[in-house]
Each structure stands twice: as C-alpha cells, then as structure tokens.
N, C-alpha and C positions, 0 to 999 in steps of 0.2 A: 639493698643497694645493687645496681647493675655491676657486673664484673667488668672493671675497666680493661681487662685483657681481651674482651669480646668486642667485635665491631658492632656499632649501634646503627639502627636503621629507623627512620621515621615512619609514621603511619601513611603519609602520602607516598613515600617511596615503596612501601609494601603494596599499596593499591596499584601503583604503576606496574610492579612486577606481576601481579595477578592479571592485570589487563594484557600484559605482554604474553603471559602463558595462554590466555584465551585466544590470542591472535589478533587482538585489537590493534589496528594500525593508526587510528586517529580518534580523538575525542572531540565532540562538539560542545562548546561551552560559552558562557558569558561570565566574565571574571567577578570574583567576590572574595573578600578577605578570609572567609571560612574555608576556602578550597585551594589556596595557592600552592600548598605543599604538594598537591597532586600534580600540578603543572611541573614543579621542580623534579618530581620523580619521572614524569613522562619525558622530560628532556633527557634524563640519564638513560632511559630505556629506549629512546628513539621513536617514541610515539608522538605523532603530530598533534599539536594543540590548535584547533580551528576555532577562532573566536568570531561570534556572531553578535547581532544587535538586539536580540530578544530570546529569552529562554525557550519560548514556544518553538522557535526556529531550531534551536539546538536539539530539542526532543524529536521534532519531526525529521530532522536530518539523520539522527541516529536510527529512527524507524526506517527511513528511506535507504540508508546504508545497508541495513539488514536485508531488505527486500532485494536489493541489487546483487549483493555478494553472497547471500546465504550464510553469512557469519553475523554474530550479534553486534549491534551497534551500541555505542556508549555516549551518553551526554553527562556533563558534570556542571552543576549549577550551585549557586550559593544558597544560604538558608532563607527562610521566610518568603518574601516575594519572588526570589529567584526560583524556589521550588514550586510555588503556586503558579507562576507563569508557565512552568513546564507541564502542569497537570493535563492540559488539553492534548499535548503531544503524546503523553503516556496513555491517556484514555483512547486516543485514536489507534495506537499500536495494540492496545488490549483488544479492541473490537476487530482489528485487522489481523490478529494472530501473528504479530511481528516481534521477534525476539530482540529485546534491547534492555540495557541497564541504565537507569538514571541514578546518579550519585548526587545527593544533596548535602549541603553543609548543615551544621546545627550549632547552636550555642554550646559552650563548654559544659561538660558534665558537672564540673565543680560549681556551675551557676544554674543547675537544673531547677526550673520553676522559680527562678529569682527575677525573671523579666529581662533576660539578656537580649542583646540586639538581634532582631529577626527570628526570635524563638517562636516556633509554631509546632503543633503536634503533627509533623509531616507523615509519620508512619500510619497514624490513624486515618489521615486523609487519603493516603495512597493505597491502603490495603484493599479497598473494594475494586480498584482498577489495575491491579497487578497480580501476578502469580506468586509473588513473594515480596514482603516488605519488612525491613528490620533495621535496628540501630546497631552500629558497631560499638560494643561496650568496652573494648580494651584495644590498645594499639597492636598487641601481638595477634589479635584476631582479624586485623584488617584484610589481609590477603585471603585468608580462609573464607571470610564472609563474602568477599567479592566473587570468589569461585563458587560458593554455595548459591549465590544469587544467579549467576550464569547457568548453573545446573538446573535451577528451578524454571528458567526460561523455556526449557525444553521438556517439561513435564506434561505429557499429553500434547495438545496443540500448542504451538509456541506462543509466547507472549512476553510482556515486559516485567522486569523486577525493579525494586527500588531499595536503595540503601541510604541511610543518613549517617553521617560521621561527625560526631561532636568535634569542635575545633581543638580542644586540648588532646583528644584521642588522636586526631590526625597529625598534630604537630609534635607530639611526644616521640621520644626515641626509646627503643627497647633493644636488648642484645639480639642480634640476628638469630641466634640459636633458639630463642624463645618463641619465635614466630613460625607458624606453619605457612609455607608458601607452596601450594599445590603445583605439581609439575605438569607441564603441558601434555595433554592427551591422557592423563592418568586419573582424572577425577570426574569424568563424565562417561557413562555407559552409552552404548548405542540405543537409540530410541526407535529403530526401524523395525516395527512389528509387521510380520508378514500376514497377519489376519488368521481367522479360523479356517483351517483346511476344509472342513465340511461346508462352511459358507461359501468358500471359493468354488467348490464343486457344484454347489447348488446354483450359483450365479452363472457358471459356465453352462449348465443345463438350461437355464432360463434363456440365455443368449442363443443357444443352438436352436431352440424351438420358437423363438420370437419371430413374428412376421414384420412387426413395425417397431423396432427398438430405437431409442434415442438416448444419448449420453450428454450430460452437462459436465464440463471440465472446469472446476472452480479454482480458487486461488491456491489450494493445497497441492494442486498438480505442479505448480511452480515452486511452492515452499519445499516440497519433497524432491524437487528436480526430477519429476516423473514424465517429462516430455516424451522421451523415447518409448517407454512402455505404453503410454497413452496413444501415441500415434500408431504403434504396432497393433494395438487392439482394434482401433476403429478401421484400419486398413485391412487387417487380416480377416476380421469378422464382418466387414462392410456395414459399419454402424455410423449413422449421421451424428456429427458432434457439434455441440454449441459450447461456447466458452464465455466465462465472465470473470471479472476481477483480474487478478494476476494470471489467471489461466488463459487470457487472451494471447494469441500468438502461438499457442501450442501447435496448431495447424496453420500453415501460411494461407493467405488469400488465394483463391483459385483452386485450392485442393478440392477434389471431388467430395470429400467428406466434411469440408468446412461449411457450416451454415451459420447465419447470423440473424436474418430478418423473419424467419419462419418459426421461431421458437414457440410462440403461443399456439400456433397451428399444430406443431409436432407434439407438444405436451397435452393437447386436447385429443389427439388421435392415436398416439402410440399405445402399443400393448405392453411395452416394457420400458421403463424410464430409470436410468441409472444416474444418480446425483453424486458427484465426486467432489468432496472438499468444499461444500457450500451448505450453510445451514438453511433451514426453512424459516428465514426471516422475512422482512418486508419486501426484499428484492424478489422473493419467490412467492409473494402473496401468502406467506406463512404455510405454504404447501397446498393451498386451495386451488392453485392454477394448474395442478396436475390432474389428469383425467381420473375420476373415481374408479374407472374400470381398468386402469393400467396396473400392472405389477410394478411396484416402486421399490428400488434398491438404493440404499444410502451407504456411502463409504466415507469415513472421516477419521481423523487422528484422535478425536475426542469422543469418548463414549457418551458424554452428556449431550452431545449434539445430535446423535443418531436417534431418530424417532421423536425429536422434540417438535411440537406444534402439529405434527401430522403422523398418523399411523403409517408404518411401512411393512413391506412383506419380507424384507431381508435387510439386516444391518451388518456391516463389516467394519471393525475398528482396526486401524493400522495405517501403514505407510502406503500412499496411493500407488507409487511406482511398483512396489513389491506385489501388491494385491492385483493390479491390472496385468502385470506380467504373468502371474500365476493363472489368472483367469484365461488369458489368451492361450497359454500352453494347454490348459485343461480342455478348452473348447475347440481348438483348431484341428484336433484330430478326429472330430466327430462329424462326419458327413459334411466336410468343408465348413464346419462351424455354422452352418445355416446361411453362409454369406451369399450364395448364388441366388437365393430366392428373394433377396431384398432390393433388387434393382428397381422394381416398380415403386417401392416405398421411397427410395431416394429420388426418383424422377418426380414423384408427387410433391415432395418437399421442395425440390428445385423449382418447380412450377409456382409454388406458393412464394418462394423467395423472389422470383422474377416479378411476380404480380405486385409484391410490396415495393420492390425497387421502381417499377414503372410508375407507381402511384406518386412517389416523391421525386421522380426524375425532373419535373419542371422546376422544383425548388432547388435541387442540386445544381441546376444549370442557370438559375435565375440571374438576369442582368439588372435586377431592381436595385435602387438606391433609396433609402438605406439598404445595406446588403442583407440578404436573407441568411440566417445562421447556417442553413443547410449548404448554401454555396460556400461559405467560409470553411466549414469542416470538410467539404468535398475537396477543396483546394489543398487543405492540409494533408488529407489522405493521399492525394496525388503526389505531394511533395516528399513524403516519407521514403526512406530507403531501408534496406535490410538492417542497417546499423543505427536506425533512428529509434531512440527510446522516447515514447510519447508519454507525457504527464498531463493529466487533466485536473484542474483546480477551479471549481466553480459549480454553479447550480444548473440553470437552464442551458447554458451554452455547452457545458460538458455532457449534459443529457443528450443534446443533439449529436455530439461527437461519438457517443457510445453506440449509435446506430450506423455510423458511417466510417469512422476511423478504424483501420484494421492494421495492427502491428504486423510486421513482416516476419518477426522472429519471437521465440519464447522469451519471457522475462523483459519484454520491451514495452509493457503497458504499466503505468502506475497511476492509481487514483487513491483517494483517501481510504476507501473501504467503507464498511457499513455504518461507521459513525457519521459519515457525511461531513467531515470537518473541512471547512473552507480555510485556506491559508497554507496548505501543504505544498503548494507549487514551487515557490522559491527554495525552501529547504530541501525538497526532493531533487530539484535541479542541482543544488550544492552537493548533495550526497552522491547522486548518480554520476556527475561529471568528475568528482574526485575519485570515486571507486572505479569508474570505467572511462578514463580520459580518451580512449580510442573511439568511444561511441558519440554520435551526434545526439544531442538532447533537444527535443522539441516540446515546448510547454504551452498549453492553451489555458488562459485565465479568463474568468469572468471579471469584470471591473470591480465588483464587490469583493471577490476573493483576493485579488491582488492587493487590495487596500489593507488587508489584515497583516501581512508579513512582507509587504513590498519593499520596505526600507532595506532589507537584506539583499536587494539587488546590488547594493554597494559592496556587500561581502563578495559577491560573484566577480565584480570588477576588481576588487582588491586582490583576490586570489587568481585573477586571470583565467576565468572559467567561461568560455564562450558557449552560448546556447541560442536557439531560435525561440523567442517568446512571442506569443500572439495574444492580444487582449481583445476579446469579443465585447465591445463596449456599447452598452445600451443605456448607460446612465441610470441603471436600476438594479435592485435585487429582484430580478424578473420572475424567478420561480415563486417567490412569496407574493409578488404583486398579482400573479395570475390567481392564486388561491384567494386573495382578498377580494378580487373583483368577482370571483364566482360566489363567494359567501355573502358579500355585503353590497355588491353592485358597483357600477363604474364610478359613481360619485365618491366612493371611499376606497378606490383601488390604489391610490397613491399615498396612503398614510404610512409613514415610517419606512418607505422602501425606495425612495427616489434619491439618486446621487447626482453630484455635479458632473458637468461635461468635462472630464479631466483628460488632459493631453498626456497620456502615459508615454508617448514617444518623446516628448520634451523632458519628462521625468527621467527617462533612460539616458538621454544625452547629458542632462545635468549631472548625473552620477558617473559619467565617463563611459557609457555604453553606446550602442547603436539604436537609433529610434526613427521610425517612419509612421506617417499617418496614411490610412487608406480609406477612401470613400467610394471608389469605383471598383466593382468586383473584378474587373479586368486587371486591376493593379495588385491583387493579392499575391499571385504567383511570383511576379517579378520582385515584389518586396520581400517575400520569403527567401528568394535566392540571394538577394543583396544582403540580407541578414546573415545567411549562411556564409557568404564570402567575406563578411566584415571581420570575422575572427574575434568578435566581441560579444559580451552579453547583450541581448537585443530585446526590444519590445516593439512589435508592430501593432499600432493602435487601429483596430478595424471597427468602424462604426456600423453596428448591426441593427436591424429592425427591432425596435422595442415591442412591437405588437405581434411578433412571431414567437410562438411557444412550441417547445418540443412535445411530441405525443406523450413521452414519459412524464413530463410535468403535468399535462392535462389529465393523465390517468392516475395520479397519486391519490391514494385513498384518503389522505388527510383533508383533501379539498372536496370530498364528496358530501 
C-alpha cells in the first residue's frame, strides 16, 4: 500500500513533468478518453494543449515544430484509430530526420488482450518507423520512459520516438518518491561529434587542390544549425554551393556562391563533390548523377547513410557545423586554400545558371490564362521577405517552386522531405506560426494536397494564426496524371486523378479566413499583398494551367 504520508502523483502528471524537463512548450493533440490525464498534467506544468481536427495534423505539427525550433516536438493521441491516424506523420518525420515524440493511449493493462476499446498493437506498428518504441509498464516509470524516448530521438541522425501508455497506468497514482523524474539538462549527452581528425585533414587537402569543387548543403546543415560554418567554408575557399531540403536559405539569393539551376551541370563536371547531410536517395539519382570521375566526399550524422547506394572516396560521420568549421581552418592556411584559382569555374557555372534562367524566362513572365505555374511561383518568390517562412505542400506545383522560390534566410524553407507526404502544409503552418509568431508564413498548396488536411484551416482561424496561403489549382493530381499519360496514352491520362473545380477561396471565407480567386496573372501580386494585410489565415485560389508540367515531374524515373 502507498504511504499516505507521501504526495501522490498520476502517470499523466509525470508525463507532463518530463515534457517540461525537455523544454516542450506545447503538445499537439486530438482528444480521447485514454489520454486526458496528460492534459491535466500539462495545465499544471504550463504546457499549452493545442487541439486539432485530425491526428495526422497533430503528428505533422510536432514534426514541423521540431524543424522550426530545433527542439523536439510532441503529439499526444488516443489509442487505436487515434494512433493509426498519426502513423503518416511519424513516418514523414522518420524519413525527414525530425526529432519528435508521439504519445499514444492504450487500453488498460488489466484488460490486456481482452478486446478493450481501441486496443491495437501500436508498438509493433510503430517500431519500423521510429528510433524507439515502447510501452510504459508502470506509473512510476512514466517520466523516465518519456525522457528515454526523447534521448533516443537524438541517437545518430534525429528522428521520432513512440510511447504508448495504458489507461490504467496513466491514470493511477504513485508516491512521488517512487517515480524517477529526470532533471532538465541531466539525462542527455551532447551528440555533437567533430568527426575523424584524419578525415578532416584529408578533405582540407582535397579542397586545396581541387580546381572544380562543388558542395551540396542538405537538411542536416539546418538540423545542426551549421549555417555560419557552411557559409564561412564556401566564401573562404571559394566553393560554389547548392542547397536542398531544409538547407535552402543557407546562402541568400544573390550571394556569389549561391547556385540553384546549374546543379546537374556542376555535378557532371566537378572534380570534387562534397555532399553534406543528404543521402544518396531518389533525389540524388541514388548517387548516379555525380560524375564518375569526381572525388566524392559525404558528411552525415548517421554512419549508415555514408556510402549507401554509391561508393565514395571519403566519408565523415558527425556534426556538419563542427566538421565544416574544422575543414575551413585546416585548409585556409594552405596557399589561400586554393580559392584564387577557382574564379573561372564559378564563372562557368554562373553562365550555365543564366542559360537555364533564360530558357524559362518566357514562362516566368507569361501572361497566359490559365496561369502558367512558373508565373505563379515567380510572383511568390518576388513576394517573399527575409522574414518569410516558405512551406511547400503538393506535387507538381511544389516541384515548380523548388526551381524558382529562394528563401532569404536559413531555416525558412519547409517541405515534407523524402517521404513526399502530401498534407503537411496546414500543420506546418500551425507549428511555424506558433513557434515563431514574429515570422510571416507563406504556404503553397496543390489542390490535391490541401484536400488531405485542409479542415485544420479552422484550427488556424480558432487560434488566430495569420498566414498567406496560395492554392495552385489545376483540378488534378497533376504529377500522377503526367505519368499515366506517358505510360498509357492520353485516353487513359485522367483515370483516378481528376478533382473538382473547388473554390478554396470560398472555403477559407466559410471558416472565417480571407479568400480570393485569381484567374489573371496580373492579379497574383495584389492578391498576395491583400492576404498579407488581412491579418487572417488566407487562401488565394489561383487557377493554373493543367497542361503545364514541371521538368522535375517529367524527369521522374518512375515514369520512364
């Protein structure tokens, strides 16, 4: 029997104390009877409970919160369908290397395998898509296991963890002295590995002697907050830089070392290619798009990623910022680091960059109606400021944006990541605007993508979170439509991919936001500015040409 002289504490309150110790400011959730004691604990600990309309949104928002803040996000969902609804969000965070904790409810341990309400084998389902998945077996272990789950989020490259907490474990109370509540800052070691010193020296030597180097700054540059050392390296050693994923914005547009449209040319002609924080996955052609004659170096947080799918000449495992800083220091003292001899190479790439821009310039300035997608994304790019966080949620329309939209600052680009999950847009807006209310959030949706989680536009209205939303509306799942037409011919191009002509501007107004419709390209800029000035969540419904496809869509290997 518990000692009545000791204060008692419930499992839900222990969970909240562990969240507080981790620095969690808010949880994203959809209510359920299995998890309400966590809410009660969060109220006591001053943690905001943000309620959404779908558990997938809660999980995506926790992922987005982690990306924006650098701190782990947290979503709390009920058992059974509540947890299965969140699977997509957890899977997306897993592929995107985003640290978040999903807490799911579970039927009472006393009813184990009796067929209790919403009972499912959650841990078995979550194990393949998380870095850690476990059940809390006893109330006294609740805080301990929450802290353990957060610790595992940072084992190697970051990622999600999952905990299920049976209802009777969560609701029960134990003497406070029996429970281990890890103290803030005392249960996680630093994960900032500086890499192999010999490897750093070798990379410095390679850079000094390279005539045509190129570097790709991937998402881990932002994950490790390595902007400053990355910029220092490319400027000190005169190396052209390309950026992808969350690495976009590391260098501002117009910087002499910022390149975007000549990556294929660079990777075909460089003698040294440095890949930072990006796996050789489909986005990199599994490594086959790199010149077979180039020396290839890969830097990553995860040993398992280095050299996967393609042989490399040098692999360095560790924190991108620490490694790049060390390489710059090691190389800069050696005959100017080789920087002076690379002017011709940068001029060559800039010429390739300008040639690619000139080729698409007519589409970027097109006055056609329906509106060419290039014109839309060009207008959006012109609209952005240094404080605009850009979020892309869609297929073909976001592929267009990837070639044109250039965030002005680091950490100001958000997309699903390599899982290619549609529906991240609204939850990412929710997370970004709550984490950084001082930032303007601009989100571009495909009409198909917005359909998946669009009802949580109401959540943005309810919480008073203004943003500028644009729907590139072609009434189609156009990226798939292109592939079907290429494989099966025009007579079967519209099987299972054609949507209704939905007025998303009216949808926004119905839910209490700002909405406008645009059919004339000249009206895009003014509509964007009115949305900014409205101070409301907004959707600008822009009718785009359904027969215009992004080059990235047409080049996808699955359609070959």
